[in-house]
C-alpha positions as CSV (number, residue, x, y, z in Angstrom):
1,X,-21.5,1.1,-21.3
2,X,-21.3,4.2,-23.6
3,X,-18.3,5.7,-25.4
4,X,-18.3,9.0,-27.2
5,X,-15.5,11.0,-28.9
6,X,-15.6,14.8,-29.0
7,X,-13.5,17.5,-30.7
8,X,-11.9,19.9,-28.2
9,X,-10.2,23.0,-29.4
10,X,-7.4,24.9,-27.6
11,X,-5.4,22.0,-26.2
12,X,-1.7,22.2,-26.8
13,X,0.1,19.9,-24.3
14,X,-0.1,17.3,-21.6
15,X,-1.1,19.8,-19.0
16,X,-4.1,20.7,-21.2
17,X,-5.1,17.1,-21.4
18,X,-4.8,16.8,-17.6
19,X,-7.1,19.7,-17.0
20,X,-9.7,18.4,-19.4
21,X,-9.5,14.9,-17.9
22,X,-9.8,16.2,-14.4
23,X,-13.0,18.1,-15.2
24,X,-14.7,15.4,-17.2
25,X,-14.0,12.8,-14.5
26,X,-16.2,14.8,-12.2
27,X,-19.3,14.0,-14.3
28,X,-21.4,11.3,-12.7
29,X,-21.1,8.0,-14.6
30,X,-17.8,8.6,-16.3
31,X,-15.5,5.6,-16.0
32,X,-12.6,6.6,-18.3
33,X,-11.3,9.7,-20.2
34,X,-8.7,9.5,-23.0
35,X,-7.4,12.8,-24.4
36,X,-5.5,12.9,-27.7
37,X,-3.9,16.4,-27.8
38,X,-2.4,15.9,-31.2
39,X,-5.8,15.2,-32.8
40,X,-7.7,17.5,-30.5
41,X,-10.1,14.9,-29.3
42,X,-11.4,13.4,-26.0
43,X,-13.0,10.0,-25.7
44,X,-15.3,9.6,-22.8
45,X,-16.4,6.1,-21.5
46,X,-19.3,6.0,-19.1
47,X,-21.8,3.6,-17.6
48,X,-24.7,5.6,-19.1
49,X,-25.3,8.0,-22.0
50,X,-24.0,11.4,-21.0
51,X,-25.7,14.7,-21.6
52,X,-23.6,16.7,-24.0
53,X,-24.3,19.8,-22.0
54,X,-22.5,18.2,-19.0
55,X,-19.4,17.4,-21.1
56,X,-19.4,20.9,-22.6
57,X,-19.6,22.4,-19.2
58,X,-16.7,20.3,-17.9
59,X,-14.5,21.1,-21.0
60,X,-15.3,24.8,-20.7
61,X,-14.5,24.7,-16.9
62,X,-11.1,23.4,-17.9
63,X,-10.7,26.4,-20.2
64,X,-11.3,24.8,-23.6
65,X,-14.1,24.6,-26.2
66,X,-16.1,21.5,-27.0
67,X,-16.8,20.8,-30.7
68,X,-19.0,18.2,-32.2
69,X,-18.9,14.4,-31.7
70,X,-16.5,12.7,-34.1
């Protein structure tokens, strides 16, 4: 089991969180996604270590920008 938290910029509301969650959930191995809009973070739990490029692509597909791991 792996858990990583990333900074995400551009999120402003629950709808933003929903878009980010929906895209990240499409990554193979992801078991849970928790978005904290107020702090601008997303915590991803997976059954294996994820490639940051996959997470970045999912966040960008949702219309936001992935920062660094926190």
